[in-house]
Structure formats: C-alpha cells, structure tokens
C-alpha positions as a Markdown table, in Angstrom:
| # | Residue | x | y | z |
|---|---|---|---|---|
| 1 | Met | 0.0 | 0.0 | 0.0 |
| 2 | Arg | 1.4 | 3.4 | -1.0 |
| 3 | Glu | 0.6 | 6.6 | 0.9 |
| 4 | Ala | 1.8 | 9.8 | -0.6 |
| 5 | Gly | 5.3 | 8.5 | -1.6 |
| 6 | Val | 5.6 | 6.1 | 1.4 |
| 7 | Glu | 5.4 | 2.4 | 0.8 |
| 8 | Leu | 3.5 | 1.0 | 3.8 |
| 9 | Pro | 4.4 | -2.6 | 4.5 |
| 10 | Arg | 2.0 | -5.3 | 3.4 |
| 11 | Ile | 0.0 | -6.2 | 6.6 |
| 12 | Glu | -2.0 | -9.3 | 6.9 |
| 13 | Gly | -5.2 | -9.1 | 8.9 |
| 14 | Gly | -6.9 | -6.2 | 7.2 |
| 15 | Tyr | -7.9 | -2.9 | 8.8 |
| 16 | Lys | -7.4 | -4.0 | 12.4 |
| 17 | Ala | -3.8 | -5.0 | 11.7 |
| 18 | Leu | -3.2 | -1.7 | 9.8 |
| 19 | Arg | -4.7 | 0.3 | 12.7 |
| 20 | Thr | -2.4 | -1.5 | 15.1 |
| 21 | Phe | 0.6 | -0.7 | 12.9 |
| 22 | Leu | -0.3 | 3.0 | 12.7 |
| 23 | Ile | -0.8 | 3.2 | 16.5 |
| 24 | Asn | 2.6 | 1.6 | 17.0 |
| 25 | Glu | 4.1 | 4.1 | 14.7 |
| 26 | Leu | 2.8 | 6.9 | 16.9 |
| 27 | Glu | 4.2 | 5.3 | 20.0 |
| 28 | Ser | 7.6 | 4.8 | 18.2 |
| 29 | Ala | 7.7 | 8.4 | 17.1 |
| 30 | Ala | 7.0 | 9.6 | 20.6 |
| 31 | Leu | 9.8 | 7.4 | 21.9 |
| 32 | Glu | 12.4 | 7.7 | 19.3 |
| 33 | Cys | 12.0 | 11.3 | 17.8 |
| 34 | Thr | 13.1 | 14.6 | 19.1 |
| 35 | Phe | 10.3 | 17.2 | 19.1 |
| 36 | Arg | 10.6 | 21.0 | 19.0 |
| 37 | Leu | 7.5 | 23.1 | 19.5 |
| 38 | Val | 6.4 | 26.3 | 17.8 |
| 39 | Gly | 4.6 | 28.5 | 20.3 |
| 40 | Gly | 3.3 | 32.1 | 20.3 |
| 41 | Lys | 0.2 | 34.1 | 21.0 |
| 42 | Thr | -3.0 | 33.7 | 19.0 |
| 43 | Gly | -2.5 | 35.0 | 15.5 |
| 44 | Ser | 1.3 | 34.5 | 15.4 |
| 45 | Ala | 1.1 | 32.3 | 12.3 |
| 46 | Lys | 2.4 | 29.2 | 14.1 |
| 47 | Thr | 0.6 | 26.9 | 11.7 |
| 48 | Val | 1.8 | 28.8 | 8.7 |
| 49 | Leu | 5.4 | 28.3 | 9.9 |
| 50 | Ile | 4.8 | 24.6 | 10.5 |
| 51 | Asn | 3.7 | 24.2 | 6.9 |
| 52 | Glu | 6.8 | 26.0 | 5.6 |
| 53 | Leu | 9.2 | 23.5 | 7.2 |
| 54 | Asp | 10.3 | 20.2 | 5.7 |
| 55 | Asn | 10.6 | 18.5 | 9.1 |
| 56 | Ala | 7.2 | 19.4 | 10.6 |
| 57 | Val | 3.9 | 17.7 | 11.3 |
| 58 | Asp | 0.7 | 19.8 | 11.2 |
| 59 | Leu | -1.3 | 18.6 | 14.1 |
| 60 | Glu | -4.2 | 21.0 | 13.4 |
| 61 | Gly | -4.2 | 20.0 | 9.8 |
| 62 | Ala | -4.6 | 16.4 | 10.8 |
| 63 | Ala | -7.4 | 17.3 | 13.2 |
| 64 | Asn | -9.1 | 19.7 | 10.7 |
| 65 | His | -9.4 | 22.2 | 13.6 |
| 66 | Arg | -7.4 | 25.2 | 14.6 |
| 67 | Gly | -7.4 | 24.3 | 18.2 |
| 68 | Ser | -9.3 | 27.4 | 19.6 |
| 69 | Ser | -12.9 | 28.3 | 20.4 |
| 70 | Phe | -13.0 | 29.6 | 16.8 |
| 71 | Gly | -11.0 | 26.7 | 15.5 |
| 72 | Arg | -13.6 | 24.6 | 13.7 |
| 73 | His | -14.1 | 24.6 | 9.9 |
| 74 | Ala | -17.2 | 24.5 | 7.9 |
| 75 | Lys | -16.7 | 20.8 | 7.2 |
| 76 | Glu | -17.0 | 18.2 | 10.0 |
| 77 | Gln | -13.9 | 17.7 | 12.0 |
| 78 | Asn | -12.0 | 14.4 | 11.6 |
| 79 | Ser | -12.8 | 11.5 | 14.0 |
| 80 | Gln | -10.3 | 10.5 | 16.6 |
| 81 | Ile | -9.4 | 7.4 | 14.7 |
| 82 | Asn | -8.9 | 9.3 | 11.4 |
| 83 | Phe | -6.9 | 11.9 | 13.3 |
| 84 | Glu | -4.6 | 9.3 | 14.8 |
| 85 | Asn | -4.2 | 7.5 | 11.5 |
| 86 | Thr | -3.3 | 10.7 | 9.6 |
| 87 | Leu | -0.8 | 11.7 | 12.3 |
| 88 | Ala | 0.8 | 8.3 | 12.1 |
| 89 | Ile | 1.2 | 8.5 | 8.3 |
| 90 | Asp | 2.6 | 12.0 | 8.6 |
| 91 | Phe | 5.2 | 10.8 | 11.1 |
| 92 | Leu | 5.9 | 7.8 | 8.9 |
| 93 | Lys | 6.6 | 10.0 | 5.9 |
| 94 | Leu | 9.2 | 12.0 | 7.8 |
| 95 | Arg | 10.9 | 8.9 | 9.4 |
| 96 | His | 10.9 | 7.3 | 5.9 |
| 97 | Arg | 13.2 | 10.2 | 5.0 |
| 98 | Asn | 15.3 | 9.6 | 8.1 |
| 99 | Ile | 14.0 | 12.7 | 9.8 |
| 100 | Ser | 13.8 | 12.3 | 13.6 |
| 101 | Asp | 14.0 | 16.0 | 14.7 |
| 102 | Ile | 10.4 | 16.9 | 14.2 |
| 103 | Val | 8.7 | 20.3 | 14.6 |
| 104 | Leu | 5.2 | 20.5 | 16.0 |
| 105 | Glu | 2.9 | 23.3 | 17.1 |
| 106 | Asp | 2.6 | 23.8 | 20.8 |
| 107 | Glu | -0.9 | 22.5 | 21.4 |
| 108 | Ala | -3.2 | 21.6 | 24.3 |
| 109 | Arg | -4.0 | 17.9 | 24.7 |
| 110 | Ser | -7.4 | 18.5 | 22.9 |
| 111 | Ile | -7.7 | 20.0 | 19.4 |
| 112 | Gly | -11.4 | 20.5 | 19.1 |
| 113 | Lys | -13.1 | 17.2 | 19.6 |
| 114 | Val | -10.0 | 15.0 | 19.2 |
| 115 | Gly | -7.2 | 14.4 | 21.6 |
| 116 | Leu | -3.4 | 13.9 | 21.1 |
| 117 | Pro | -2.2 | 10.4 | 22.1 |
| 118 | Lys | -0.9 | 10.4 | 25.7 |
| 119 | Ser | 2.6 | 9.4 | 24.8 |
| 120 | Leu | 2.9 | 12.1 | 22.1 |
| 121 | Phe | 1.5 | 14.8 | 24.4 |
| 122 | Thr | 3.8 | 13.8 | 27.3 |
| 123 | Lys | 6.8 | 14.0 | 25.0 |
| 124 | Met | 5.7 | 17.4 | 23.7 |
| 125 | Arg | 5.4 | 18.8 | 27.3 |
| 126 | Ala | 9.1 | 18.0 | 27.8 |
| 127 | Ser | 10.3 | 19.5 | 24.5 |
| 128 | Gln | 12.0 | 22.7 | 23.6 |
| 129 | Ile | 9.8 | 25.7 | 22.6 |
| 130 | Ile | 10.5 | 28.3 | 19.9 |
| 131 | Val | 8.2 | 31.3 | 20.6 |
| 132 | Ile | 7.1 | 33.6 | 17.8 |
| 133 | Glu | 6.7 | 37.2 | 19.0 |
| 134 | Glu | 4.6 | 39.3 | 16.7 |
| 135 | Pro | 2.9 | 42.7 | 17.3 |
| 136 | Ile | -0.8 | 42.7 | 18.0 |
| 137 | Glu | -1.5 | 44.6 | 14.8 |
| 138 | Ala | -0.1 | 41.8 | 12.7 |
| 139 | Arg | -1.8 | 39.2 | 14.7 |
| 140 | Leu | -5.2 | 40.9 | 14.4 |
| 141 | Gln | -4.7 | 41.1 | 10.6 |
| 142 | Arg | -4.1 | 37.3 | 10.4 |
| 143 | Leu | -7.1 | 36.6 | 12.6 |
| 144 | Ile | -9.3 | 38.8 | 10.4 |
| 145 | Gln | -8.1 | 36.7 | 7.5 |
| 146 | Glu | -8.6 | 33.3 | 9.2 |
| 147 | Tyr | -11.7 | 33.8 | 11.3 |
| 148 | Val | -13.6 | 36.3 | 9.1 |
| 149 | Val | -12.5 | 36.3 | 5.4 |
| 150 | Asp | -11.6 | 32.6 | 5.1 |
| 151 | Met | -14.4 | 31.2 | 7.2 |
| 152 | Lys | -17.1 | 33.3 | 5.4 |
| 153 | Leu | -15.9 | 31.7 | 2.2 |
| 154 | Glu | -15.9 | 28.2 | 3.7 |
| 155 | Phe | -19.4 | 28.5 | 4.9 |
| 156 | Glu | -20.7 | 30.0 | 1.7 |
| 157 | Ala | -19.0 | 27.2 | -0.3 |
| 158 | Gln | -20.6 | 24.6 | 2.0 |
| 159 | Gln | -24.0 | 26.2 | 2.4 |
| 160 | Ala | -24.8 | 28.4 | -0.6 |
| 161 | Ser | -28.3 | 29.5 | 0.5 |
| 162 | Asn | -27.5 | 30.5 | 4.1 |
| 163 | Gly | -23.7 | 30.7 | 4.2 |
| 164 | Phe | -23.5 | 34.1 | 6.0 |
| 165 | Glu | -26.0 | 32.9 | 8.6 |
| 166 | Ala | -23.9 | 29.8 | 9.2 |
| 167 | Phe | -20.8 | 32.0 | 9.4 |
| 168 | Ser | -22.4 | 34.3 | 11.9 |
| 169 | Ser | -23.5 | 31.4 | 14.1 |
| 170 | Tyr | -19.9 | 30.1 | 14.0 |
| 171 | Leu | -18.6 | 33.4 | 15.4 |
| 172 | Leu | -21.3 | 33.8 | 18.0 |
| 173 | Leu | -20.9 | 30.2 | 19.2 |
| 174 | Gly | -17.2 | 30.6 | 19.4 |
| 175 | Leu | -17.6 | 33.6 | 21.6 |
| 176 | Glu | -20.2 | 31.8 | 23.8 |
| 177 | Lys | -17.6 | 29.0 | 24.5 |
| 178 | Ile | -15.3 | 31.4 | 26.3 |
| 179 | Arg | -18.0 | 33.5 | 28.0 |
| 180 | Lys | -17.1 | 32.5 | 31.6 |
| 181 | Arg | -13.4 | 33.0 | 31.0 |
| 182 | Leu | -13.9 | 36.4 | 29.4 |
| 183 | Gly | -16.1 | 37.6 | 32.3 |
| 184 | Ser | -19.5 | 39.2 | 31.9 |
| 185 | Ala | -18.3 | 42.7 | 31.0 |
| 186 | Asn | -15.8 | 41.6 | 28.4 |
| 187 | Tyr | -18.2 | 39.1 | 27.0 |
| 188 | Glu | -21.1 | 41.6 | 26.6 |
| 189 | Ala | -18.7 | 44.2 | 25.0 |
| 190 | Ala | -17.3 | 41.6 | 22.6 |
| 191 | Arg | -20.8 | 40.2 | 21.7 |
| 192 | Lys | -22.1 | 43.7 | 21.0 |
| 193 | Ala | -19.0 | 44.5 | 18.9 |
| 194 | Met | -19.4 | 41.2 | 17.0 |
| 195 | Gln | -23.1 | 41.8 | 16.3 |
| 196 | Gln | -22.3 | 45.3 | 15.0 |
| 197 | Ala | -19.5 | 43.9 | 12.8 |
| 198 | Leu | -21.6 | 41.2 | 11.3 |
| 199 | Lys | -24.4 | 43.7 | 10.5 |
| 200 | Gln | -22.0 | 46.0 | 8.8 |
| 201 | His | -20.3 | 43.1 | 7.0 |
| 202 | Leu | -23.6 | 41.8 | 5.7 |
| 203 | Arg | -24.8 | 45.2 | 4.6 |
| 204 | Ser | -21.7 | 46.6 | 2.9 |
| 205 | Gly | -19.0 | 43.9 | 2.9 |
| 206 | Asp | -16.9 | 46.1 | 5.2 |
| 207 | Ile | -15.0 | 43.9 | 7.6 |
| 208 | Thr | -13.1 | 46.6 | 9.6 |
| 209 | Asn | -15.5 | 46.4 | 12.6 |
| 210 | His | -14.4 | 42.9 | 13.3 |
| 211 | Tyr | -11.2 | 44.3 | 14.7 |
| 212 | Asp | -13.1 | 45.6 | 17.7 |
| 213 | Trp | -14.2 | 42.2 | 19.1 |
| 214 | Leu | -11.0 | 40.5 | 18.2 |
| 215 | Asn | -9.0 | 43.1 | 20.0 |
| 216 | Ile | -11.2 | 42.6 | 23.1 |
| 217 | Leu | -10.5 | 38.8 | 23.0 |
| 218 | Leu | -6.8 | 39.1 | 22.5 |
| 219 | Gln | -6.2 | 41.6 | 25.3 |
| 220 | Asn | -8.6 | 40.2 | 27.8 |
| 221 | Tyr | -8.5 | 36.4 | 27.2 |
| 222 | Tyr | -6.1 | 34.9 | 24.7 |
| 223 | Asp | -2.9 | 36.9 | 25.5 |
| 224 | Pro | -3.1 | 36.7 | 29.3 |
| 225 | Leu | -4.0 | 33.0 | 29.1 |
| 226 | Tyr | -1.0 | 32.3 | 26.9 |
| 227 | Thr | 1.4 | 34.3 | 28.9 |
| 228 | Tyr | 0.3 | 32.5 | 32.1 |
| 229 | Glu | 0.6 | 29.0 | 30.5 |
| 230 | Leu | 4.0 | 29.7 | 29.0 |
| 231 | Ser | 5.3 | 31.0 | 32.3 |
| 232 | Lys | 4.9 | 27.5 | 33.7 |
| 233 | Arg | 7.2 | 26.1 | 31.0 |
| 234 | Glu | 9.7 | 28.9 | 30.6 |
| 235 | Ala | 12.6 | 26.5 | 31.2 |
| 236 | Tyr | 11.8 | 24.9 | 27.8 |
| 237 | Val | 11.9 | 28.1 | 25.8 |
| 238 | Cys | 15.1 | 27.9 | 23.6 |
| 239 | Phe | 14.4 | 30.8 | 21.2 |
| 240 | Arg | 12.3 | 33.9 | 20.8 |
| 241 | Gly | 11.9 | 36.2 | 17.8 |
| 242 | Asp | 9.6 | 37.4 | 15.1 |
| 243 | Tyr | 8.2 | 35.1 | 12.5 |
| 244 | Gln | 11.1 | 35.4 | 10.1 |
| 245 | Ala | 13.7 | 35.0 | 12.9 |
| 246 | Cys | 12.0 | 31.8 | 14.2 |
| 247 | Arg | 11.7 | 30.4 | 10.7 |
| 248 | Glu | 15.4 | 31.0 | 10.0 |
| 249 | Tyr | 16.3 | 29.5 | 13.4 |
| 250 | Leu | 14.4 | 26.3 | 12.8 |
| 251 | Gln | 15.7 | 25.9 | 9.3 |
| 252 | Ser | 19.3 | 26.5 | 10.3 |
| 253 | Thr | 19.1 | 24.0 | 13.2 |
| 254 | Ala | 17.2 | 21.2 | 11.4 |
C-alpha cells in the first residue's frame, strides 16, 4: 500500500492490523524522535510556519481544527481514529526520509473534539519551545483573514443558500464558548461589537469592525492566558523572535 510517496508494509489481517501498525508508529515516534514546538500568542502564524518546514507535522491539519474556540471549519472535524491515522502516516513520511528531529505546534491535549495520544503529548510537554513574538496589529490582521474572510468563504461554499447565517452562528458560538473565561463585562462588550461587525459586514461587505471584538478577545483572554501558560514552561523556551527569525532559526538547526 502506498501513501503519498511512502510504501506501507503489506500487513496481513486487514484494517485492524493496519490500525495497530499505525498506533505503534505513533508510539515509536514519541519514543524515538526529538520534538521542538512552535509557540506564540494567537495570530502569530504558528501553523503557517509549520507548513513551511520540511521536518514538521501539522497537528491542526490532521485534526481539521485550529485548536481554539473559533477553530472549527465548515466541514466536519476528523474523527479520533482518522486523526490518529493521519498523524501516524505524517510521522511515517518523515521517518521514511530519516528525519527524527520533528517540529510540532505547541498544542493543548485536545484539538477541538480530538485528543493527542498520551505518549505524544507527554513527550511534547518535555520538548523545547520556539516562541514567535509578533505585534498585536499583525496578529489581528491574520485573525481577520482566518476567522472572518476565510471562514465566510468556507461556509458560503458549504451552504450556498445561508452561508452568511452559518458563518455568523460560528462566530457567536465561538464567543459563547469562552463566556465564563472572558467575564461578563468583556463578553457583553465583545458580543455587541461582534453583532455590529456582522451587521456592517452583511450590509456593505466592510470587515473593519471585526477588529473591535477580536481586540477585546486578544487583550482580555487569549494573550493573558497564553502568557500564564507559557510562564509555567519557561525553562523549555530555547528561542524567541519574530516570524522570520523563528523560521530561520528552525531551518538552520534542522
């Protein structure tokens, strides 16, 4: 069986045996490979950097989820089994090329509805972290592209008759998921700003008002949370810099 340039061994016993083989590959990767993690605040283009490297595995791509409250796509997320199978094949491709120093995005255990295998996540928690540090203006611009421009197009492609309605529901539900963590005042301010942005967006196509609610989220939820979580793993941080500096560092040390 061939999978994107990798010849999988012939396995007797059908799907169950193949599944066992792929699970074992994940365990072997966690045991035998060195991981380095790309971290950074929301909107730092961590996934973009992962996909520019020749020795990286895109965990969010395998999950079909961006790993945040606004992380889902218009299409259904991959199942746990499909997620694990995809990850195993991604690792297999790299190891087939004798690559054992593998770059991953610094993720929580859960990515949407799927979870990283325990052995993989445990290894990640003890791995070096490269932190992208980008200004909030650049991060807001990326989030506008990802959460607003791209997602509107996704929902319109998936649901031609009510794409904007589905897109609006996606944003409002994402905000609802972090209501308690935002706190009442910040939640109400963000919801009001989001509703106004959606109204303007629908009426004229103008997306500039979306900056208002995204700014509230970054400054009052995402940034403080990331700073706190990273502070507990500061000993693992081996490099900090802007996007280009982190890219050059990872490429020069591969």
